[in-house]
C-alpha distance (Angstrom), angle and dihedral (degrees) to the residues before:
residue distance angle dihedral
M1 . . .
G2 3.81 . .
P3 3.82 98.0 .
L4 3.80 91.2 40.8
T5 3.81 91.8 51.8
G6 3.81 90.5 48.1
L7 3.79 90.2 50.7
I8 3.79 91.2 50.3
M9 3.80 90.3 48.8
Q10 3.77 92.7 49.7
T11 3.80 91.1 48.6
T12 3.78 90.8 48.5
N13 3.82 91.4 49.3
L14 3.75 89.1 50.9
F15 3.79 92.0 52.5
M16 3.82 89.7 45.6
V17 3.80 91.9 52.5
I18 3.80 89.9 49.7
I19 3.82 90.1 49.7
L20 3.82 91.6 48.2
Q21 3.81 91.4 49.0
A22 3.75 89.5 49.7
L23 3.80 90.7 49.0
C24 3.78 91.2 48.0
K25 3.75 90.9 52.6
A26 3.72 90.9 46.9
S27 3.83 90.5 48.5
G28 3.79 89.6 52.0
V29 3.74 88.7 55.5
S30 3.73 98.3 38.9
G31 3.81 96.6 38.7
L32 3.84 97.8 -111.3
E33 3.83 117.3 158.6
K34 3.80 119.1 -109.6
C35 3.81 127.1 -114.4
D36 3.79 113.6 -135.8
V37 3.85 147.7 155.8
F38 3.77 118.5 -116.8
P39 2.95 149.0 -126.6
S40 3.82 90.4 36.9
N41 3.83 120.9 -147.5
Q42 3.76 94.6 -10.9
L43 3.86 125.2 -168.5
I44 3.79 113.9 -153.3
K45 3.74 136.4 170.3
Y46 3.75 116.7 -90.1
G47 3.87 111.8 -92.7
L48 3.80 98.7 16.6
D49 3.81 125.2 128.7
L50 3.82 117.7 -99.8
G51 3.81 135.4 -153.1
V52 3.85 126.5 -167.7
S53 3.82 125.5 -175.8
F54 3.76 137.8 -167.4
R55 3.79 115.6 -145.7
A56 3.83 120.1 -153.4
P57 3.88 111.1 173.1
P58 3.83 116.7 -159.0
N59 3.76 91.7 -107.7
S60 3.82 94.6 42.0
D61 3.75 124.3 127.2
C62 3.83 95.6 -118.8
R63 3.81 90.7 63.4
K64 3.79 87.6 67.5
I65 3.80 86.4 78.8
T66 3.74 107.1 98.0
S67 3.77 94.3 -141.9
F68 3.82 95.5 48.0
N69 3.83 116.3 131.6
T70 3.78 127.1 147.3
N71 3.81 89.6 -136.0
R72 3.78 89.7 62.2
L73 3.80 94.4 55.6
Y74 3.80 120.6 106.3
W75 3.83 134.1 -175.4
T76 3.82 135.2 -134.0
L77 3.79 132.7 -165.2
N78 3.82 113.0 -154.1
N79 3.85 88.1 -18.4
Q80 3.81 91.2 -52.1
T81 3.84 115.9 120.0
I82 3.80 113.9 -118.4
A83 3.82 115.7 -135.0
K84 3.82 114.7 -98.1
S85 3.80 90.7 -126.2
F86 3.81 86.5 78.6
Y87 3.85 93.4 53.5
Y88 3.83 126.9 104.1
C89 3.80 124.3 178.7
N90 3.80 144.0 163.8
S91 3.76 133.4 175.8
T92 3.82 92.5 -70.8
F93 3.83 107.7 24.2
A94 3.78 137.7 45.5
S95 3.81 118.1 -168.8
V96 3.81 140.7 -179.7
F97 3.83 128.9 -160.1
I98 3.81 123.2 -149.3
Q99 3.80 117.9 -167.4
D100 3.83 123.6 -148.4
F101 3.81 98.3 1.1
T102 3.84 104.2 -154.2
L103 3.75 102.1 163.9
A104 3.75 120.9 112.6
V105 3.83 91.0 -139.2
G106 3.81 127.8 8.6
I107 3.84 132.7 180.0
V108 3.81 113.8 -150.6
E109 3.86 115.4 -167.7
C110 3.78 134.4 -176.9
H111 3.85 117.0 -140.0
L112 3.79 136.7 -165.6
D113 3.76 109.1 -163.3
Y114 3.80 100.8 -53.6
F115 3.80 96.2 -19.6
V116 3.82 127.2 98.1
L117 3.75 109.1 -137.0
G118 3.78 96.6 -177.5
G119 3.77 146.2 -43.1
T120 3.82 147.3 -164.4
V121 3.79 138.0 -144.5
I122 3.83 117.5 -124.8
R123 3.79 120.5 -161.2
T124 3.77 127.7 -176.0
Y125 3.72 134.1 -151.5
L126 3.76 134.9 -162.7
D127 3.76 135.0 -142.3
P128 3.77 114.5 -106.6
E129 3.79 109.0 -95.7
N130 3.80 143.3 178.1
V131 3.81 90.9 46.9
S132 3.84 113.4 -176.5
C133 3.79 134.5 164.2
I134 3.79 132.1 -156.5
G135 3.83 126.8 -163.0
E136 3.81 119.6 -151.7
T137 3.76 121.1 -165.4
M138 3.74 125.8 -147.0
H139 3.80 117.7 -113.8
D140 3.77 93.6 -119.2
C141 3.78 99.9 35.0
Y142 3.82 121.3 44.4
T143 3.84 90.8 -176.2
C144 3.77 91.1 56.1
I145 3.79 102.1 89.1
R146 3.76 127.0 177.8
L147 3.85 111.0 -157.0
T148 3.82 121.2 -152.6
C149 3.84 122.0 -176.3
K150 3.81 126.8 -165.5
W151 3.81 134.1 -173.6
D152 3.83 144.5 168.5
H153 3.74 124.3 -115.5
N154 3.85 134.7 164.6
Q155 3.77 105.5 -137.7
N156 3.84 95.9 -179.1
G157 3.77 91.2 -148.6
V158 3.83 93.6 -56.1
N159 3.79 119.8 131.9
T160 3.78 105.6 -111.3
N161 3.78 134.2 -172.8
Y162 3.81 119.9 -159.9
T163 3.79 131.7 -153.3
V164 3.84 123.6 -167.2
R165 3.79 115.7 -155.6
V166 3.82 122.8 -166.4
K167 3.81 121.8 -170.4
Q168 3.79 120.7 -165.7
E169 3.78 123.5 167.2
G170 3.78 94.6 -28.7
N171 3.77 93.8 -42.1
E172 3.82 123.1 113.0
F173 3.75 126.8 -156.3
F174 3.80 124.3 -170.4
C175 3.79 133.3 -159.1
R176 3.83 122.1 -178.3
S177 3.82 129.1 -155.8
R178 3.81 131.8 -177.9
E179 3.81 113.2 -144.3
M180 3.83 91.1 -30.6
K181 3.77 116.1 112.2
W182 3.73 96.4 -144.8
C183 3.78 136.6 57.2
T184 3.85 134.4 -171.0
F185 3.80 128.1 -149.2
S186 3.76 117.1 -144.3
E187 3.84 119.0 -123.3
Q188 3.77 91.1 -104.6
E189 3.81 97.9 44.0
G190 3.81 97.5 42.9
P191 3.77 134.2 86.3
S192 3.79 123.5 -79.3
I193 3.77 128.9 -114.9
K194 3.79 93.7 -100.1
G195 3.77 130.0 73.2
M196 3.83 138.5 27.2
I197 3.78 118.8 -60.7
N198 3.83 128.0 -143.4
V199 3.81 118.7 -168.3
T200 3.85 129.7 -169.3
V201 3.84 132.3 170.5
T202 3.82 124.0 -149.3
A203 3.81 122.9 -160.0
Q204 3.79 114.7 -156.1
T205 3.82 122.2 -160.7
S206 3.82 136.3 160.4
A207 3.81 88.2 -93.4
G208 3.77 96.2 52.6
E209 3.79 141.4 -83.4
A210 3.76 133.9 -49.9
H211 3.79 123.0 -159.6
S212 3.76 130.1 -155.3
E213 3.72 124.5 -136.6
K214 3.78 116.6 -89.1
V215 3.81 116.7 -96.2
T216 3.82 117.8 -155.7
Y217 3.79 129.5 -161.3
N218 3.85 121.1 -171.6
S219 3.76 92.9 -146.0
I220 3.73 140.6 -1.0
W221 3.82 88.5 -114.4
D222 3.79 88.7 67.5
I223 3.79 89.5 69.9
I224 3.80 100.8 33.2
K225 3.83 111.0 125.0
L226 3.76 116.5 -161.7
H227 3.77 123.0 -138.7
E228 3.79 115.0 -101.6
P229 3.80 115.5 -87.3
R230 3.77 115.9 -95.6
D231 3.82 139.9 -160.5
I232 3.84 94.8 40.7
Q233 3.78 111.7 -168.5
V234 3.84 128.2 -174.3
K235 3.80 122.9 -167.1
P236 3.84 124.8 -177.0
E237 3.74 115.7 -124.9
L238 3.78 129.6 178.9
S239 3.85 102.5 -61.9
A240 3.83 90.8 -20.5
L241 3.80 146.0 73.2
S242 3.81 122.1 -130.2
V243 3.82 114.0 -147.0
T244 3.83 125.3 -167.2
W245 3.84 131.9 176.8
R246 3.79 142.6 166.2
I247 3.84 133.8 -120.9
N248 3.83 134.6 159.9
N249 3.81 109.3 -56.3
W250 3.76 94.0 -134.6
A251 3.82 90.2 58.3
L252 3.85 96.9 50.9
A253 3.79 94.4 89.7
Y254 3.78 93.0 44.9
S255 3.78 103.7 40.2
V256 3.79 134.3 88.4
C257 3.84 117.6 -153.2
E258 3.84 136.5 -161.3
V259 3.81 127.3 -151.9
R260 3.79 115.9 -155.0
F261 3.80 120.9 -165.4
L262 3.79 124.6 -177.2
E263 3.78 130.6 -166.9
K264 3.80 114.9 -154.2
G265 3.78 110.8 -94.1
S266 3.83 93.6 13.4
E267 3.78 136.7 94.6
P268 3.86 116.2 -93.6
V269 3.83 119.4 -100.3
V270 3.84 119.7 -145.9
K271 3.77 123.9 -157.8
T272 3.85 123.0 -168.6
V273 3.83 122.7 -134.5
E274 3.83 110.9 -159.1
K275 3.78 124.7 -141.7
T276 3.81 108.0 -59.3
S277 3.73 140.6 147.0
K278 3.84 90.6 -117.2
S279 3.78 127.9 73.1
T280 3.85 98.9 -151.2
F281 3.75 138.2 100.9
D282 3.84 137.6 179.6
L283 3.81 118.9 -137.0
T284 3.80 106.7 -150.6
E285 3.87 100.6 165.3
V286 3.77 94.1 79.4
K287 3.76 134.6 118.0
P288 3.80 120.1 -115.6
C289 3.74 117.9 -99.4
T290 3.80 92.6 3.8
S291 3.79 128.6 136.9
Y292 3.80 115.3 -118.7
S293 3.82 130.8 -176.2
V294 3.81 111.8 -143.8
S295 3.88 130.8 -165.7
V296 3.88 134.5 165.3
R297 3.83 136.7 -152.1
C298 3.85 132.1 178.6
R299 3.77 139.2 -166.4
I300 3.82 144.5 -174.0
D301 3.76 92.3 -164.0
V302 3.86 102.0 -34.3
W303 3.79 121.1 52.4
S304 3.74 118.4 -116.9
E305 3.79 122.2 -135.5
W306 3.86 118.7 -82.3
S307 3.77 113.5 -91.2
Q308 3.79 123.5 -120.5
T309 3.80 113.6 -68.5
V310 3.83 119.7 -107.5
T311 3.84 120.3 -163.4
H312 3.78 124.3 -153.6
F313 3.81 142.0 156.8
T314 3.73 122.8 -117.8
S315 3.79 119.5 -127.5
I316 3.76 123.7 -105.3
N317 3.77 139.2 -152.3
V318 3.76 100.8 -134.1
S319 3.79 92.1 -163.7
N320 3.79 89.0 64.6
V321 3.80 93.7 50.6
Q322 3.78 118.0 94.6
L323 3.77 113.5 -145.7
S324 3.80 120.2 -137.6
L325 3.81 121.0 -140.9
W326 3.79 127.3 -170.2
R327 3.77 136.7 170.2
S328 3.76 137.1 -162.8
K329 3.80 126.0 -130.6
G330 3.77 111.7 -76.9
V331 3.80 115.3 -103.2
V332 3.82 114.0 -147.0
Y333 3.80 110.7 -140.1
A334 3.81 102.6 160.1
K335 3.80 138.3 16.2
G336 3.76 107.1 -67.0
K337 3.83 92.7 -3.9
R338 3.83 129.4 104.4
A339 3.80 134.4 173.9
V340 3.81 118.9 -133.7
H341 3.82 124.0 -170.1
L342 3.78 112.5 -140.4
M343 3.87 124.3 -165.3
W344 3.74 131.9 179.4
K345 3.83 139.0 175.9
G346 3.79 142.7 166.1
I347 3.81 108.1 113.7
N348 3.80 123.4 65.8
P349 3.77 107.8 -130.3
L350 3.81 90.3 -144.0
C351 3.83 88.4 69.9
K352 3.81 90.2 69.0
A353 3.81 86.7 -148.8
F354 3.83 95.8 140.7
D355 3.79 140.0 25.7
E356 3.78 106.1 -130.7
Y357 3.84 149.2 -23.8
R358 3.78 120.6 -109.5
L359 3.78 122.9 -158.5
F360 3.83 119.3 -156.3
N361 3.84 125.0 -165.5
R362 3.82 117.1 -166.3
T363 3.84 126.7 -171.4
H364 3.86 130.0 150.2
N365 3.81 92.4 -8.9
L366 3.82 89.9 -53.4
V367 3.82 115.8 123.2
T368 3.81 125.5 -170.3
S369 3.79 126.0 -179.9
R370 3.83 139.9 -165.2
S371 3.80 132.2 -171.2
F372 3.81 126.9 -135.6
K373 3.77 135.4 -172.6
P374 3.85 119.6 -105.1
S375 3.81 88.8 -109.8
E376 3.85 92.5 56.6
N377 3.77 116.0 88.8
H378 3.86 106.4 165.7
T379 3.82 142.6 37.3
V380 3.81 141.8 167.4
I381 3.78 117.8 -118.7
I382 3.80 129.1 -166.8
L383 3.77 115.3 -130.9
D384 3.78 134.5 179.2
E385 3.82 124.2 -128.8
N386 3.85 93.5 -84.2
A387 3.80 127.5 94.5
H388 3.85 117.8 -88.7
T389 3.77 139.0 -167.0
V390 3.80 114.6 -144.0
T391 3.86 123.8 -164.7
V392 3.80 129.7 -176.6
A393 3.83 120.0 -166.0
A394 3.86 136.8 179.8
Y395 3.78 112.4 -130.3
R396 3.75 133.1 -162.9
N397 3.80 121.7 178.7
N398 3.85 87.9 -7.9
Q399 3.75 90.6 -58.6
S400 3.76 123.8 119.5
L401 3.77 112.6 -123.1
S402 3.81 102.1 174.1
E403 3.80 136.2 -4.3
A404 3.80 145.2 178.1
S405 3.82 130.7 -157.8
M406 3.84 136.5 -160.1
E407 3.78 135.9 -172.3
I408 3.83 116.4 -133.5
P409 3.79 112.0 -162.4
S410 3.80 123.9 -137.7
T411 3.77 122.4 -90.2
A412 3.80 92.0 -102.8
E413 3.82 91.3 52.9
E414 3.83 98.0 44.9
L415 3.75 111.7 101.5
N416 3.80 127.4 -141.2
L417 3.82 99.6 -125.0
P418 3.83 122.4 -176.7
P419 3.79 124.8 -106.2
V420 3.83 126.5 -122.4
D421 3.84 118.6 -74.6
N422 3.82 133.4 -124.7
V423 3.80 99.7 6.6
N424 3.80 114.8 -167.9
V425 3.82 124.9 -168.8
F426 3.81 124.9 -172.1
A427 3.81 137.6 155.8
R428 3.79 126.9 -128.5
D429 3.84 133.6 164.5
G430 3.80 92.9 -7.2
Q431 3.79 94.2 -51.1
I432 3.78 132.7 107.4
H433 3.78 113.5 -135.3
I434 3.80 125.0 -161.4
T435 3.78 126.3 -169.6
W436 3.81 132.9 175.6
D437 3.81 141.3 174.7
K438 3.75 128.2 -97.0
L439 3.79 114.9 -96.3
Y440 3.79 123.3 -125.7
L441 3.82 89.2 -131.3
T442 3.78 124.3 72.8
V443 3.81 113.3 -98.3
T444 3.77 131.2 -171.0
G445 3.80 94.2 -152.0
Y446 3.75 145.4 -51.9
I447 3.81 133.1 -95.1
V448 3.80 119.9 -141.5
I449 3.80 117.5 -168.3
W450 3.81 123.9 -174.0
N451 3.74 137.7 168.8
S452 3.76 140.2 160.4
T453 3.79 95.8 -161.8
E454 3.77 135.5 15.5
E455 3.82 90.7 -99.7
D456 3.81 96.3 44.2
H457 3.84 95.4 68.9
Q458 3.78 117.4 152.6
W459 3.77 135.5 166.7
Q460 3.77 138.0 177.9
Q461 3.77 137.4 -171.8
T462 3.82 118.6 -134.0
Q463 3.81 138.8 175.1
E464 3.80 93.9 -151.3
R465 3.77 127.8 89.7
H466 3.77 92.9 -128.0
F467 3.80 135.9 56.5
S468 3.79 136.4 -173.4
L469 3.80 129.2 -164.8
E470 3.79 134.8 -176.4
G471 3.77 112.4 -112.3
K472 3.75 135.9 -169.6
N473 3.80 119.8 -118.7
F474 3.78 116.7 -96.0
T475 3.79 92.0 6.4
L476 3.81 122.4 127.8
Y477 3.79 114.7 -133.4
T478 3.82 124.3 -160.4
I479 3.79 108.8 -148.6
S480 3.83 125.3 -169.1
L481 3.78 123.2 -169.1
M482 3.77 129.2 -173.9
P483 3.83 136.8 159.1
L484 3.83 125.1 -119.7
Y485 3.78 115.7 -134.3
E486 3.79 127.8 -171.9
N487 3.82 87.7 -105.8
G488 3.75 97.0 47.3
P489 3.84 143.0 -68.9
G490 3.78 122.4 -36.4
S491 3.77 128.9 -131.1
E492 3.80 117.9 -61.3
I493 3.82 127.0 -115.2
R494 3.80 116.5 -159.4
L495 3.83 123.8 -156.8
H496 3.78 138.9 175.0
A497 3.82 125.4 -141.8
Y498 3.83 144.6 162.0
A499 3.80 125.2 -141.4
R500 3.81 85.2 -148.9
E501 3.79 126.5 0.7
G502 3.77 125.1 -136.9
E503 3.77 132.6 177.0
P504 3.82 115.7 -31.3
A505 3.75 120.9 -122.3
V506 3.76 118.3 -78.6
V507 3.80 116.9 -94.3
S508 3.80 111.0 -114.7
N509 3.83 139.1 -167.3
V510 3.81 96.2 34.6
Q511 3.82 109.0 -178.3
A512 3.78 139.5 167.5
E513 3.79 117.1 -132.7
R514 3.81 136.4 176.5
I515 3.78 91.4 24.5
C516 3.80 114.0 -169.7
D517 3.79 133.5 168.3
R518 3.80 93.9 -86.0
K519 3.79 104.8 12.7
A520 3.77 139.1 53.9
E521 3.80 132.7 177.3
I522 3.84 114.8 -136.7
H523 3.82 117.0 -156.0
W524 3.82 130.3 -176.7
L525 3.76 138.9 172.3
P526 3.82 109.1 -95.8
I527 3.79 120.2 -124.6
L528 3.81 113.9 -114.1
S529 3.77 121.2 -127.2
T530 3.83 89.0 -120.0
Q531 3.81 94.5 58.3
C532 3.79 118.2 103.7
C533 2.97 138.0 -74.8
A534 3.79 115.3 6.5
F535 3.78 144.3 2.1
V536 3.80 113.8 -96.6
V537 3.81 113.3 -128.1
S538 3.78 98.7 175.6
Y539 3.80 146.1 -5.6
T540 3.81 124.7 -130.8
V541 3.80 120.4 -160.8
F542 3.81 113.6 -154.5
Y543 3.78 118.8 -165.9
K544 3.83 140.6 164.5
T545 3.73 142.5 152.4
Q546 3.76 119.4 -94.0
N547 3.79 90.3 -106.1
D548 3.84 97.4 47.4
I549 3.78 119.6 99.0
A550 3.79 101.0 -155.3
F551 3.79 127.7 48.6
R552 3.78 122.9 -123.7
Y553 3.76 115.8 -144.4
M554 3.80 145.4 -166.8
T555 3.85 125.1 -160.1
V556 3.79 127.1 -153.0
D557 3.78 132.7 173.0
Q558 3.75 125.4 -96.6
K559 3.82 93.8 -94.5
E560 3.82 92.2 66.5
N561 3.78 125.1 80.0
S562 3.80 100.3 177.3
V563 3.80 141.6 46.2
I564 3.79 134.4 -171.0
L565 3.80 114.5 -129.2
D566 3.82 112.2 -147.8
D567 3.81 134.0 -170.3
L568 3.77 94.0 38.1
R569 3.79 123.4 158.5
P570 3.79 119.6 -109.8
K571 3.77 118.6 -111.6
T572 3.85 93.1 9.6
N573 3.78 133.4 134.5
Y574 3.83 115.4 -124.1
I575 3.78 132.4 -170.9
V576 3.77 119.5 -152.5
Y577 3.80 139.4 175.8
V578 3.77 134.3 178.3
Q579 3.82 122.6 -129.8
A580 3.83 120.5 -156.0
N581 3.80 113.1 -148.3
S582 3.78 128.2 -156.5
M583 3.81 130.5 174.1
A584 3.80 90.3 -94.5
A585 3.80 109.0 32.3
S586 3.79 144.6 -21.2
S587 3.79 139.4 -123.3
K588 3.80 132.3 -148.6
S589 3.75 129.6 -138.6
I590 3.80 124.1 -136.9
V591 3.81 115.5 -80.8
Y592 3.79 116.5 -93.1
T593 3.82 124.3 -159.7
F594 3.79 128.7 -153.8
S595 3.83 137.9 161.9
T596 3.76 127.5 -135.8
K597 3.79 120.3 -129.0
P598 3.84 121.6 -103.8
Y599 3.82 91.8 -127.9
G600 3.76 133.4 30.4
E601 3.79 130.9 -130.8
V602 3.80 92.4 -103.0
F603 3.79 91.8 55.8
L604 3.81 91.6 48.0
I605 3.81 93.3 47.4
T606 3.82 90.6 49.1
L607 3.79 90.6 47.7
I608 3.83 91.5 50.7
V609 3.80 93.0 46.6
C610 3.80 91.3 49.5
G611 3.81 91.6 47.9
V612 3.78 92.4 49.0
G613 3.80 89.3 46.7
L614 3.78 92.3 51.5
M615 3.82 89.6 48.9
L616 3.82 92.9 49.8
L617 3.83 94.9 44.5
P618 3.84 96.0 82.6
V619 3.81 90.9 45.4
C620 3.80 92.1 50.3
T621 3.80 89.8 46.3
V622 3.78 92.3 54.0
L623 3.82 91.7 46.3
V624 3.80 91.8 50.6
V625 3.79 90.7 49.8
L626 3.80 91.8 49.3
I627 3.80 93.2 47.2
R628 3.78 91.8 48.4
K629 3.75 90.9 48.9
E630 3.78 92.4 48.1
Y631 3.78 99.1 46.4
L632 3.74 114.3 6.7
N633 3.82 98.7 42.6
E634 3.84 98.4 38.1
K635 3.82 110.1 135.0
V636 3.80 127.0 -132.9
P637 3.83 107.7 -93.2
N638 3.78 116.0 -108.8
P639 3.83 110.3 -109.0
R640 3.76 87.4 -148.8
F641 3.77 90.1 78.2
S642 3.85 95.0 47.3
S643 3.75 124.3 112.3
L644 3.73 139.4 -159.1
S645 3.80 124.9 -111.7
I646 3.73 136.9 -174.3
W647 3.76 112.3 -93.1
S648 3.72 113.0 -151.7
S649 3.77 121.5 -129.7
Q650 3.80 89.4 -121.8
K651 3.73 92.7 60.2
C652 3.76 90.2 48.8
R653 3.81 91.5 57.1
N654 3.79 94.6 53.3
P655 3.74 118.0 72.8
W656 3.74 115.1 -113.3
N657 3.74 118.8 -102.8
Q658 3.71 119.5 -128.7
L659 3.80 103.2 -89.6
P660 3.79 118.1 -156.2
M661 3.76 121.7 -118.5
P662 3.81 107.6 -148.2
W663 3.73 94.6 -158.7
G664 3.79 91.7 51.0
C665 3.81 98.2 -136.8
D666 3.79 108.6 177.6
S667 3.81 93.2 -166.3
E668 3.78 93.4 67.0
K669 3.79 115.2 98.4
S670 3.76 124.3 173.9
L671 3.79 110.7 -134.1
T672 3.75 127.9 -173.4
C673 3.76 115.7 -127.8
Q674 3.77 133.1 -173.7
V675 3.72 112.7 -124.8
E676 3.72 120.7 -166.7
A677 3.69 123.7 -136.4
E678 3.71 89.4 -74.7
D679 3.80 115.3 70.2
Y680 3.74 128.1 178.0
S681 3.68 139.1 -147.9
I682 3.73 102.4 -130.6
L683 3.69 119.3 -147.1
A684 3.76 105.9 171.2
T685 3.75 108.6 -176.3
S686 3.78 100.9 147.7
I687 3.77 144.7 37.4
R688 3.80 87.6 -106.7
D689 3.74 92.3 56.9
V690 3.71 91.3 51.4
A691 3.75 91.2 50.7
K692 3.79 91.9 52.1
L693 3.76 89.5 49.2
Q694 3.79 90.9 52.3
Q695 3.83 90.2 49.1
N696 3.73 92.5 52.9
T697 3.78 90.7 48.0
A698 3.81 91.2 53.4
I699 3.80 91.6 52.0
Q700 3.77 90.9 52.4
E701 3.82 92.0 51.3
M702 3.81 88.4 60.7
I703 3.77 91.5 61.6
P704 3.76 110.5 91.0
T705 3.76 109.0 -121.1
T706 3.76 134.8 150.8
Q707 3.79 109.2 -110.4
T708 3.76 133.8 171.3
E709 3.76 122.2 -123.3
N710 3.79 116.3 -82.0
T711 3.87 90.8 23.0
A712 3.76 115.5 136.5
L713 3.84 113.5 -148.3
V714 3.72 116.8 -147.6
S715 3.77 114.6 -175.0
S716 3.67 127.4 174.9
S717 3.75 135.2 -168.2
S718 3.63 121.4 -116.9
E719 3.66 89.2 -88.7
T720 3.81 130.6 34.1
E721 3.66 125.3 -160.8
L722 3.77 115.1 -135.9
A723 3.71 121.1 -159.1
S724 3.69 119.6 -118.2
D725 3.77 114.7 171.8
G726 3.79 92.2 -34.8
K727 3.81 94.3 -45.2
E728 3.75 129.7 110.4
E729 3.71 123.8 -123.2
R730 3.69 122.4 -172.0
M731 3.76 118.4 -138.4
K732 3.78 126.5 -164.7
P733 3.75 119.8 -112.8
L734 3.83 123.0 -100.4
S735 3.79 121.6 -92.3
A736 3.78 119.9 -100.4
M737 3.79 114.6 -83.5
D738 3.73 120.0 -162.7
L739 3.80 98.3 -148.1
E740 3.73 129.9 147.3
T741 3.72 119.8 -125.4
P742 3.81 109.9 -115.1
R743 3.75 125.9 -144.7
I744 3.76 118.0 -83.9
H745 3.81 110.7 -99.6
P746 3.78 121.2 -165.8
V747 3.76 114.4 -119.7
L748 3.78 122.6 -148.7
L749 3.73 118.4 -118.5
S750 3.79 93.6 -118.3
R751 3.84 93.8 51.0
S752 3.78 128.1 75.8
P753 3.78 126.7 179.3
Y754 3.71 88.5 -161.1
K755 3.78 96.8 88.2
N756 3.79 94.2 41.8
Q757 3.82 96.7 59.6
T758 3.76 109.3 120.8
P759 3.79 109.5 -159.3
L760 3.71 119.5 -144.0
T761 3.74 92.2 -148.0
S762 3.70 123.4 -8.6
P763 3.83 105.2 -114.9
V764 3.77 91.2 -160.5
D765 3.74 122.9 39.6
S766 3.72 120.8 -135.0
P767 3.77 110.9 -80.6
K768 3.70 116.8 -99.3
K769 3.76 130.9 -152.5
G770 3.74 114.9 -107.0
L771 3.70 128.2 -147.3
Q772 3.77 90.6 -94.8
G773 3.77 91.9 50.3
T774 3.83 92.0 -105.1
T775 3.77 122.9 136.7
K776 3.76 116.0 -133.5
P777 3.77 125.6 173.1
H778 3.74 117.2 -126.3
S779 3.78 115.6 -133.4
S780 3.76 121.0 -140.9
E781 3.73 128.4 -160.1
E782 3.75 92.2 -96.7
T783 3.77 89.3 51.5
E784 3.77 90.3 52.9
T785 3.80 89.0 51.2
L786 3.76 92.4 49.7
L787 3.76 92.4 49.2
K788 3.77 95.1 54.7
P789 3.88 114.8 116.7
K790 3.79 115.8 -93.3
L791 3.77 132.1 -157.7
H792 3.75 118.1 -98.2
S793 3.74 88.9 -129.9
A794 3.77 91.5 66.0
T795 3.76 119.0 118.7
M796 3.80 114.7 -84.3
V797 3.82 113.0 -112.2
T798 3.79 124.0 -150.3
T799 3.78 114.0 -136.7
Y800 3.80 132.2 172.4
V801 3.71 128.8 -130.5
T802 3.78 133.8 165.8
V803 3.72 123.5 -114.9
D804 3.79 91.4 -137.4
M805 3.77 88.4 66.1
F806 3.83 90.0 66.0
E807 3.73 92.0 37.8
H808 3.76 88.0 56.1
G809 3.78 90.3 52.3
K810 3.74 92.1 51.7
S811 3.70 93.8 50.9
K812 3.76 89.2 55.9
């Protein structure tokens, strides 16, 4: 409801203003008096009481409003309602009184209900205040004084002109300024050096004038300000600094001076030099071989500005300086060899108080020495496993001025002592702060080593568990921390820190690898923690096509140096760059361009597989056909081309194995049959041959013999006629064979020994076609022998035939 109510009020006010304007125009035409707020745009002095009135004559336009009544009017100051206790009204006027008006600008408005009937802007002004004057003498003429006066004044945006009036022994001097709050009298137009001075400042505005309070000076010398001392010189003395300067000679006997000296990192110290005819002073409260910044100022009654600063080192008595020597724990790097880091300090090399350092290493009556520059304060020495005594000394003119020694135990005696725990490093206000936890072992102190370069190597021993050091911006500091135990130093912890981080180093060697149609792998060379000027916290890879407006990006932590870009477009050019991010800023690599492939690996592999498959399909088809023809479509062999062979007695004793039938004919059954002494080679090629064979079989069945069940008897006469194109050919019976009859062995339906017979010598050659197209078997000598008549008393021979053979003959 609040915004709605405000909108309604604003709309109503707008209509009211339109109505009032219309009434005013009508009054101008009809001669009606005008309603207004007065005084209009008033300028008053700051802090005075204020009264504002609203005038509504009987014939005024505002009385045309039906709800108008002076008792219903109320007032606001800067949109804040003024209490009704300050109101006064009659039938014609409505007034408000404001006490102690202290605002720079105030807007007073008169309201009727929600309508603004009129208003006025009230501005205040102040009297000029804080008036002060300074007299400056010329170097060559102390009576030539140039007077400058200054003051404060709140103009509140009002154009103001100022006039400075100086009275001295009946004389008046004026200096005028427009808007500026200072004014300078020239040497000829200003006061003289004698007599009291009265100064006032007048501010002139369109509303009137404002006057400052009068400022009185007993003499011009009370406001004389000397020029800053010049030609400052600092000379080092034994345990002191001698400072000299120059001021105007006429002011020496009247002036008091101050000498300020400042040691870096310390508060300044100021020494006072009373009125004297000399401008020199000796600073005795100084440290030896320490840099101090020195400046001077003087005054008669008003202090001059500080002179330019001069920096100098104090002298030092090297013989009174005790050198400090420290070592790190030895690091074994080869059999019987160890590296020990030595550091020393005590004499500032800028003092130039000595020529060189000399380092002595003593072991088993053997002494070696090395020399170092005054600016060098550490080194690494190689020691064997024996105990050593190390001494460092400051030399001048080949004379030792100060020295320090240390015992380094043997490798067997050196203990492996623990480092400090829970070290925390952070930067604040340009300083690097280090804290660590208290150790459970007793320590004698801690050593903190820091450096930004190899030359800037510093170290300090402390008893506290915290340390702070001043650091340069964007400079990497290497900090080492280790505890000191009664038996030697502990293990070292090394850290890196910035007092203030800047931009990290630029990522280099950006490359795209394993580019596919929709993926690419971006690699870059990671930024080392020792590279200037910040620690990298993450990497962001930005990439887009050449036609895209906005970049896409991926962010990884500082341990990663590659990303895989997914969802890329095939056969498209991409631009990419890598941004290294630190806590303070970031840096961008150069832009790298790559193109995705039109097809991916999966598509190519599928294409190759399909191609190879299509190439192998004809080959596989041919192989399948050949295999089917060889095994699946093999026909049943024609018994017409079979032959008889001698079956040994040994084979007859052993039961037959199940022999495979490649063509898988279920109708074939191997049956044992008793054959008398006369056997035949059966070549049934006609119906007549089959009939003869059946006749011979019937004759044999009439012979009483002992047979087992399922035994087929095949008997033959001494001679068998074989068909040959409708003709009969007699063949001689087989020769006697003394073979034993084996036991009957059942034969599976799917096996047939018929095909597996291996003849020794084929007694009958394969039939050949004659000239007339007739087929006639050719008889060999062995066949003739087999066909010879045999005695009926010969041993019965078991032979095997297939029923299908006879079936085949019947079908023909």
